[in-house]
All heavy atoms as an XYZ file, in Angstrom:
468
protein
N       0.930    -10.152     13.578
C       1.559     -9.023     14.142
C       1.720     -9.123     15.659
O       2.671     -8.603     16.209
N       0.756     -9.787     16.310
C       0.827     -9.884     17.777
C       2.073    -10.618     18.231
O       2.647    -10.285     19.262
C      -0.416    -10.591     18.313
C      -1.624     -9.688     18.356
C      -2.820    -10.408     18.944
N      -3.847    -10.334     17.901
C      -4.604    -11.311     17.516
N      -4.521    -12.488     18.073
N      -5.498    -11.139     16.564
N       2.502    -11.617     17.464
C       3.692    -12.388     17.831
C       4.940    -11.505     17.923
O       5.880    -11.834     18.635
C       3.947    -13.501     16.814
C       2.872    -14.578     16.839
O       2.081    -14.613     17.801
O       2.824    -15.368     15.888
N       4.933    -10.404     17.197
C       6.094     -9.522     17.158
C       5.845     -8.184     17.850
O       6.660     -7.274     17.763
C       6.517     -9.282     15.706
C       6.931    -10.544     15.009
C       6.072    -11.187     14.139
C       8.178    -11.101     15.245
C       6.444    -12.363     13.502
C       8.561    -12.272     14.615
C       7.695    -12.914     13.749
N       4.708     -8.064     18.509
C       4.384     -6.839     19.222
C       4.055     -5.669     18.305
O       4.230     -4.515     18.691
N       3.582     -5.958     17.102
C       3.250     -4.897     16.151
C       1.815     -4.429     16.341
O       0.919     -5.235     16.582
C       3.405     -5.397     14.716
C       4.794     -5.843     14.288
C       4.742     -6.429     12.884
C       5.764     -4.694     14.348
N       1.610     -3.147     16.198
C       0.267     -2.569     16.153
C      -0.058     -2.378     14.675
O       0.431     -1.443     14.041
C       0.217     -1.249     16.910
C       0.547     -1.331     18.393
C       0.627      0.066     18.996
C      -0.501     -2.163     19.115
N      -0.851     -3.280     14.120
C      -1.082     -3.287     12.678
C      -1.630     -1.968     12.136
O      -1.248     -1.561     11.037
C      -1.968     -4.461     12.289
C      -1.318     -5.837     12.504
C      -2.255     -6.946     12.085
C       0.005     -5.947     11.775
N      -2.487     -1.252     12.866
C      -2.943      0.040     12.335
C      -1.809      1.053     12.162
O      -1.943      2.030     11.429
C      -3.956      0.516     13.369
C      -4.461     -0.738     14.003
C      -3.254     -1.647     14.046
N      -0.680      0.823     12.830
C       0.474      1.718     12.705
C       1.463      1.255     11.641
O       2.473      1.924     11.403
C       1.214      1.825     14.044
C       0.381      2.490     15.120
O      -0.556      3.249     14.773
O       0.660      2.248     16.301
N       1.200      0.123     11.006
C       2.125     -0.456     10.029
C       1.833      0.046      8.620
O       0.732      0.484      8.309
C       2.042     -1.980     10.050
S       2.661     -2.688     11.579
N       2.855     -0.064      7.762
C       2.766      0.387      6.374
C       3.108     -0.779      5.457
O       4.050     -1.523      5.716
C       3.766      1.537      6.116
C       3.773      1.944      4.655
C       3.457      2.717      7.009
N       2.347     -0.913      4.378
C       2.640     -1.902      3.341
C       2.897     -1.152      2.047
O       2.147     -0.238      1.708
C       1.457     -2.849      3.159
C       1.588     -3.815      1.982
C       1.277     -5.212      2.429
C       0.718     -3.398      0.823
N       3.958     -1.519      1.349
C       4.218     -1.007      0.008
C       4.088     -2.192     -0.934
O       4.813     -3.175     -0.797
C       5.620     -0.378     -0.107
C       5.755      0.786      0.871
C       5.875      0.076     -1.552
C       7.157      1.364      0.944
N       3.148     -2.099     -1.858
C       2.912     -3.199     -2.785
C       2.859     -2.713     -4.215
O       2.636     -1.526     -4.475
N       3.036     -3.642     -5.146
C       2.991     -3.277     -6.564
C       1.837     -3.934     -7.308
O       1.712     -3.775     -8.515
C       4.323     -3.596     -7.244
C       4.630     -5.085     -7.286
O       4.023     -5.854     -6.515
O       5.495     -5.481     -8.087
N       1.003     -4.660     -6.577
C      -0.135     -5.332     -7.203
C      -1.405     -5.031     -6.405
O      -1.347     -4.834     -5.183
C       0.088     -6.841     -7.240
C       1.289     -7.270     -8.055
C       1.404     -8.771     -8.144
C       1.705     -9.458     -6.853
N       3.010     -9.361     -6.279
N      -2.551     -5.037     -7.065
C      -3.810     -4.836     -6.350
C      -4.004     -5.839     -5.207
O      -4.515     -5.482     -4.147
C      -4.879     -5.034     -7.430
C      -4.179     -4.675     -8.701
C      -2.756     -5.134     -8.515
N      -3.535     -7.056     -5.404
C      -3.700     -8.066     -4.352
C      -2.883     -7.709     -3.109
O      -3.290     -8.045     -1.984
C      -3.300     -9.450     -4.871
O      -1.954     -9.449     -5.323
N      -1.769     -7.007     -3.268
C      -0.974     -6.559     -2.121
C      -1.775     -5.565     -1.288
O      -1.809     -5.652     -0.054
C       0.324     -5.886     -2.572
C       1.257     -6.797     -3.334
O       1.196     -8.029     -3.127
O       2.047     -6.277     -4.140
N      -2.404     -4.614     -1.965
C      -3.187     -3.584     -1.272
C      -4.367     -4.224     -0.546
O      -4.643     -3.907      0.616
C      -3.663     -2.511     -2.271
C      -2.469     -1.877     -2.996
C      -4.526     -1.464     -1.577
C      -1.386     -1.304     -2.108
N      -5.042     -5.134     -1.206
C      -6.168     -5.830     -0.589
C      -5.710     -6.610      0.642
O      -6.365     -6.579      1.690
C      -6.839     -6.759     -1.600
C      -8.081     -7.491     -1.126
C      -9.152     -6.511     -0.655
C      -8.622     -8.375     -2.230
N      -4.580     -7.283      0.550
C      -4.049     -8.040      1.696
C      -3.745     -7.109      2.857
O      -4.028     -7.439      4.018
C      -2.792     -8.805      1.291
N      -3.179     -5.941      2.567
C      -2.909     -4.970      3.619
C      -4.167     -4.499      4.318
O      -4.221     -4.396      5.543
N      -5.203     -4.239      3.532
C      -6.483     -3.835      4.113
C      -7.077     -4.952      4.967
O      -7.546     -4.705      6.078
C      -7.474     -3.438      3.011
C      -7.278     -2.055      2.509
N      -7.938     -0.973      3.011
C      -6.461     -1.580      1.538
C      -7.553      0.120      2.386
N      -6.652     -0.230      1.479
N      -7.048     -6.154      4.440
C      -7.617     -7.292      5.186
C      -6.858     -7.570      6.474
O      -7.431     -8.030      7.452
C      -7.645     -8.533      4.304
C      -8.708     -8.442      3.235
C      -8.785     -9.699      2.403
N      -9.881     -9.609      1.451
C     -10.043    -10.423      0.431
N      -9.172    -11.394      0.224
N     -11.060    -10.269     -0.384
N      -5.557     -7.274      6.486
C      -4.752     -7.487      7.686
C      -4.943     -6.375      8.712
O      -4.511     -6.503      9.850
C      -3.277     -7.588      7.302
N      -5.583     -5.286      8.293
C      -5.823     -4.184      9.214
C      -4.696     -3.170      9.283
O      -4.595     -2.406     10.248
N      -3.852     -3.149      8.246
C      -2.753     -2.181      8.235
C      -3.304     -0.773      8.039
O      -4.260     -0.563      7.304
C      -1.764     -2.510      7.119
C      -1.131     -3.893      7.191
C      -0.150     -4.086      6.059
C      -0.460     -4.114      8.521
N      -2.667      0.187      8.690
C      -3.156      1.555      8.639
C      -2.837      2.278      7.349
O      -3.558      3.179      6.947
N      -1.750      1.898      6.680
C      -1.323      2.592      5.468
C      -0.920      1.571      4.408
O      -0.154      0.654      4.688
C      -0.117      3.513      5.763
O      -0.488      4.450      6.777
C       0.322      4.262      4.527
N      -1.459      1.745      3.207
C      -1.057      0.915      2.070
C      -0.651      1.844      0.937
O      -1.385      2.756      0.574
C      -2.191     -0.022      1.602
O      -3.349      0.745      1.285
C      -2.537     -1.048      2.668
N       0.539      1.634      0.415
C       1.056      2.443     -0.678
C       1.205      1.558     -1.909
O       1.810      0.493     -1.842
C       2.415      3.037     -0.308
C       2.449      3.901      0.957
C       3.876      4.351      1.251
C       1.517      5.088      0.839
N       0.643      2.007     -3.018
C       0.737      1.264     -4.271
C       1.891      1.830     -5.088
O       1.888      3.011     -5.441
C      -0.559      1.369     -5.064
C      -0.573      0.694     -6.438
C      -0.396     -0.822     -6.298
C      -1.854      1.018     -7.185
N       2.885      0.989     -5.348
C       4.003      1.388     -6.204
C       3.517      1.390     -7.640
O       3.045      0.374     -8.155
C       5.186      0.428     -6.038
C       6.264      0.651     -7.062
C       6.980      1.842     -7.075
C       6.550     -0.303     -8.017
C       7.965      2.064     -8.017
C       7.536     -0.084     -8.962
C       8.233      1.101     -8.957
O       9.209      1.315     -9.894
N       3.599      2.553     -8.251
C       3.136      2.701     -9.628
C       4.162      3.507    -10.402
O       4.179      4.735    -10.342
C       1.783      3.421     -9.637
C       1.138      3.489    -10.988
C      -0.223      4.137    -10.900
N      -0.179      5.567    -10.744
C      -0.078      6.448    -11.742
N      -0.005      6.023    -12.985
N      -0.057      7.730    -11.510
N       5.069      2.823    -11.121
C       6.055      3.554    -11.907
C       5.381      4.342    -13.031
O       4.231      4.061    -13.392
C       6.966      2.463    -12.462
C       6.235      1.190    -12.295
C       5.181      1.390    -11.253
N       6.081      5.317    -13.557
C       5.546      6.152    -14.640
C       4.990      5.284    -15.763
O       5.622      4.322    -16.191
C       6.637      7.072    -15.166
N       3.788      5.608    -16.193
C       3.153      4.885    -17.288
C       2.338      3.681    -16.873
O       1.593      3.123    -17.676
N       2.454      3.249    -15.622
C       1.680      2.099    -15.143
C       0.244      2.544    -14.845
O       0.003      3.719    -14.567
C       2.315      1.519    -13.885
N      -0.718      1.622    -14.889
C      -2.100      1.988    -14.594
C      -2.245      2.533    -13.174
O      -1.576      2.069    -12.252
C      -2.862      0.672    -14.729
C      -1.964     -0.259    -15.447
C      -0.559      0.214    -15.199
N      -3.122      3.524    -13.011
C      -3.384      4.073    -11.682
C      -4.265      3.102    -10.904
O      -4.792      2.128    -11.461
C      -4.084      5.420    -11.789
O      -5.389      5.239    -12.277
N      -4.450      3.375     -9.629
C      -5.291      2.516     -8.791
C      -6.689      2.410     -9.378
O      -7.276      1.337     -9.417
C      -5.342      3.061     -7.366
N      -7.224      3.519     -9.864
C      -8.559      3.497    -10.457
C      -8.615      2.619    -11.693
O      -9.608      1.943    -11.941
N      -7.557      2.620    -12.472
C      -7.508      1.802    -13.682
C      -7.332      0.323    -13.359
O      -7.667     -0.531    -14.163
C      -6.374      2.274    -14.590
C      -6.596      3.671    -15.134
C      -5.379      4.229    -15.828
O      -4.269      4.116    -15.270
O      -5.538      4.789    -16.919
N      -6.796      0.017    -12.174
C      -6.629     -1.373    -11.753
C      -7.970     -1.985    -11.363
O      -8.107     -3.196    -11.342
C      -5.706     -1.458    -10.527
C      -4.259     -1.593    -10.839
N      -3.727     -2.649    -11.523
C      -3.213     -0.788    -10.550
C      -2.416     -2.501    -11.645
N      -2.084     -1.372    -11.061
N      -8.956     -1.155    -10.996
C     -10.221     -1.673    -10.505
C     -10.049     -2.354     -9.156
O     -10.540     -3.449     -8.934
N      -9.338     -1.710     -8.247
C      -9.034     -2.291     -6.947
C     -10.277     -2.440     -6.076
O     -11.146     -1.575     -6.070
C      -8.028     -1.407     -6.195
C      -6.673     -1.204     -6.839
C      -5.852     -0.224     -6.010
C      -5.945     -2.519     -6.944
N     -10.333     -3.533     -5.329
C     -11.386     -3.711     -4.333
C     -11.176     -2.764     -3.168
O     -12.132     -2.335     -2.537
C     -11.374     -5.152     -3.798
C     -11.921     -6.174     -4.744
C     -11.957     -7.543     -4.083
O     -12.477     -7.665     -2.959
O     -11.451     -8.481     -4.707
N      -9.921     -2.486     -2.848
C      -9.559     -1.610     -1.737
C      -8.575     -0.573     -2.269
O      -7.583     -0.920     -2.884
C      -8.922     -2.420     -0.611
N      -8.869      0.686     -2.029
C      -8.007      1.753     -2.533
C      -6.776      1.909     -1.642
O      -6.876      1.818     -0.418
C      -8.776      3.061     -2.578
N      -5.619      2.163     -2.252
C      -4.425      2.425     -1.454
C      -4.530      3.787     -0.781
O      -5.266      4.661     -1.237
C      -3.302      2.410     -2.490
C      -3.966      2.821     -3.764
C      -5.355      2.246     -3.692
N      -3.773      3.974      0.276
C      -3.701      5.269      0.936
C      -3.119      6.294     -0.027
O      -3.569      7.442     -0.082
C      -2.816      5.171      2.194
O      -3.313      4.114      3.021
C      -2.812      6.463      2.975
N      -2.110      5.879     -0.787
C      -1.465      6.750     -1.771
C      -0.787      5.894     -2.820
O      -0.550      4.702     -2.606
C      -0.442      7.657     -1.089
N      -0.481      6.522     -3.952
C       0.300      5.881     -5.007
C       1.670      6.544     -5.037
O       1.771      7.760     -4.903
C      -0.397      6.036     -6.356
C      -1.722      5.310     -6.404
C      -2.401      5.422     -7.759
O      -1.710      5.659     -8.771
O      -3.622      5.263     -7.797
N       2.694      5.742     -5.217
C       4.067      6.245     -5.228
C       4.773      5.746     -6.478
O       4.421      4.707     -7.021
C       4.839      5.800     -3.965
C       4.812      4.273     -3.834
C       4.278      6.476     -2.719
C       5.758      3.710     -2.815
N       5.778      6.495     -6.922
C       6.525      6.106     -8.113
C       7.909      5.584     -7.822
O       8.587      5.089     -8.714
N       8.332      5.708     -6.547
C       9.674      5.239     -6.183
C       9.748      5.063     -4.671
O       8.884      5.548     -3.935
C      10.729      6.254     -6.624
O      10.614      7.444     -5.852
N      10.818      4.407     -4.224
C      11.031      4.264     -2.797
C      11.257      5.633     -2.155
O      10.798      5.892     -1.050
C      12.210      3.333     -2.521
C      12.475      3.004     -1.062
C      11.240      2.422     -0.385
C      13.643      2.038     -0.938
N      11.915      6.523     -2.879
C      12.123      7.882     -2.359
C      10.779      8.574     -2.132
O      10.599      9.298     -1.144
C      12.988      8.685     -3.322
N       9.812      8.353     -3.031
C       8.468      8.914     -2.855
C       7.818      8.359     -1.592
O       7.149      9.076     -0.862
C       7.570      8.591     -4.050
C       7.939      9.321     -5.305
O       8.723     10.298     -5.237
O       7.463      8.903     -6.371
N       8.017      7.067     -1.351
C       7.438      6.441     -0.145
C       8.034      7.056      1.112
O       7.302      7.381      2.055
C       7.671      4.937     -0.155
N       9.342      7.241      1.119
C       9.996      7.831      2.280
C       9.502      9.249      2.512
O       9.193      9.640      3.633
C      11.529      7.792      2.103
C      11.998      6.325      2.155
C      12.232      8.624      3.169
C      13.419      6.113      1.710
N       9.377     10.020      1.432
C       8.876     11.389      1.552
C       7.438     11.400      2.042
O       7.056     12.263      2.843
C       8.984     12.097      0.207
N       6.630     10.445      1.589
C       5.227     10.386      1.986
C       5.099     10.060      3.467
O       4.255     10.611      4.171
C       4.480      9.349      1.154
C       3.005      9.490      1.290
C       2.176     10.237      0.498
C       2.175      8.895      2.278
N       0.900     10.129      0.965
C       0.872      9.314      2.064
C       2.420      8.052      3.360
C      -0.201      8.923      2.848
C       1.355      7.656      4.142
C       0.074      8.089      3.887
N       5.967      9.158      3.945
C       5.903      8.759      5.341
C       6.425      9.864      6.226
O       6.049     10.085      7.302
C       6.710      7.472      5.574
C       6.168      6.253      4.845
C       7.148      5.095      4.967
C       4.817      5.855      5.396
């Protein structure tokens, strides 16, 4: 992030896998959103090492959340 002048705590990651959320946490990102379409397992059901900031069902949900 430093190469691009990004403040990682101010950045957002949208991922669809538990490994995406974990990578966001390890990178120091301030917000991680787990894309979970209807019927998909929730974060708790995934057994995530790192919990997402929120779960979203669509890109529109992500925009509304932000």
